[in-house]
N, C-alpha and C positions, 0 to 999 in steps of 0.2 A: 389430630393429624387427619388430613383429607387427601385421598389419592383418587384422581379422576382420569379415566380413559374415555375420550370423547366418543359418544355413541355406543359405548360398551358397558361401562360400570362406574360407580362412584362409591368408594369405601371411606367411612368415617370412623375413627377410633378416638376415644377420649382418654387422655393421660390421667393417672391417679393424681390427686391434688392435695398437697399439704396446706390446709387452710390457715394454720398458725403461721407458717413461714410465708405464705402468700400475703397475709395481712401485714407482716413486718416489712417485707421487701417491696410490696406494691407492684408497680409495673415491671420491676426488675426480676420478679419471680419467674422461673421457667423450669419446666420438667425435663426438657432436653436442650442441649446446646445446638441450635440450628446451624450456627456458623461452622461447626466442625462435623456435622452430620453429612452424609452423602447418599447418593443413589446412582444406580446404573441399570441399563437394560441390555440383556444379551440373549442370544438364541438358545433354544433348548439343546441339550446334549445330543450330539450326532447319533449316538447309539440308540437313544430313545426314538429319534425320527426314523431310523432304519427299522427298528422293531415294529413301530406302528405301520410303516410302509409295507413290511412283509405280511403283517396281519391283514391289511386291507387289500393286498394283491391276491388273496385267495379267491377262487372262483365263486361267483355270486349270481343268484338268479335275478338280481336287480339290474344287471347289465354293466357296461363299462364304467358308467358314472360312479358306481359303488366301489370300484377297485382303484379309483384315483387316489394317489398319495395325499395325505393331509397337508395343508399349508403349514410350514414351520411356525411354531409358536414363539412367543417372547416371554422372558422371565424378568420381572422387575424386582430388584434387590435394594432394600433401604437399610442403611446402617445408622442407627440413632446414637448419638454421643451424649453421655451424661455430663452435666455441668460439674466443674471443680467445686470442692467444698468451700463454703463461705468462710469469712474470717471468724464468725461466731462458732461455726461447726469445728473449725480448727482449734479454737481456744477452749471451748467447753464440751465438745462432743468427740474429742480425740481424732478429729479429721473425718469422722463418719458422716456421710451425707444423710440428712434426715428426710429420706425419700420413702417410697412405698415399701422398700425392703426393711427399713428400720422402724416403721410405725407399728404401734401395738394395736391389735384389732379390738374393736369395741362391739362388733356385731356377733350374733349368736353362733355363727359357724366359724370355729377357730378362735373363740373368745380368749382374749388375753395373750394370744400368741403374736409373734412379730412377723409382719409381712402381708402386704396387700398385692394384688395383681398389678403389673406395670400399667396395663390399660384397665380402667375402671369397668369397661364393658365386659371384661372377662371374669368379674367377681360373680361367684355363685351365691347370689343374695338369699335364695330360698333353699339352698342345699339340695338341689335337684340332680347334681352330678352323678351320685351313685345310682339313682333311679334310671337315668338315661344310659349309664354304662351297662346296667343289668338288662335293660330293654334291648339294647343293641346286641349284646351277647346272646340273649335269648332268641332273637330273630335271625342273626347272621352267623353266630358261632365265634365271633371275635368282637373286641371292643377297644377303643382308643382311650388310654389312660394318661391323663396329664397330672403333673404334680401340683399339690396345693401350694398357694403362695407362700405360706410359712415354711413349707418343706424346701422350697427354692431358696428362701432367705437364709435358712440355717444350714443348708447343704445336705439335709436329710434325703432329698430327692435323688441326689447323685449316688448316695450310699445304697438306696433302694433300687437303683437302676432305672429311674424314670426321670432323670434330670435332662436339661436341655442338650447336653452333649451325649448323655448315655443313650438317647434315642437313636443316635446315628450308628449305623453298623449292624443293627438288629434286623435289617431287611424289611422293616415295616414303617419307616418314617424318616424324616429329616431332622428330628430334634423336637424338643418341647413335649416329649412324652414317648409312649411306646404302644405297640399293638399287642394285645393279650389274646392268645388263642386257647389258653388253658384256664379253667375255672379257678384253680388255686392261685393264679396270678392276679385275680381281681381284688380290689380293696375289700376289706371286711364288710363294710356297709353294702357294697354292690353285691357281694355274695349272698347276704341276707335277703336283699330284694329279689335276687334271682331265684332263691328257694321259694319265696312267696309267689312269684309269678308261676313257677312250675306247679306249686300246690293249687293255685287258683285254676290253672289250665286243667289239671287232673280232676279237680272238683267239678268243673264245667262239663268235662267229658262224661263223668259218671251221671250227672243230671240229665244230659242229652240221651244217654242210653236208657235211662229209666223212662 
């Protein structure tokens, strides 16, 4: 999928691909149903604009130009529709699409579990997610936690409160995860990395004092 805004940005995301199904279906294979997918552009919420305008209207030493209200932004919303099950999936797979959610992982991270990321670019190939979560928490006091692909596929993410819908309403995001401000809310691996970071920092401080 490619999204282009002339003169501003170009975003490219690659869908996860079922190579076995793609070989069987040839040119008929598709990860999404483009005919029933949709998109729209709308203005930012009015209250957000008013909030930003009030912030920028505060006195500033930079002069009148700095107090000018920001230009209203636009939000692009894209809804991707999944294809209907194929005849083979209906007959032999109980109507379950053999897509990213049903695939068994063969990579080291999450080995033998079901579920890959919808976009292959989102796969944590080297298992750096917990390290980045710990680093962010160490530097800022909070970290954004997203569910693992196999947690999304099995519904475990929703139970843990980090599913795509569970992120809404916690005041820290619009879905796809949640913002953690308490150390106990970090995943186990991230907590371990955080302890190592703190230990390394304390060790460095001691050496500097010596």
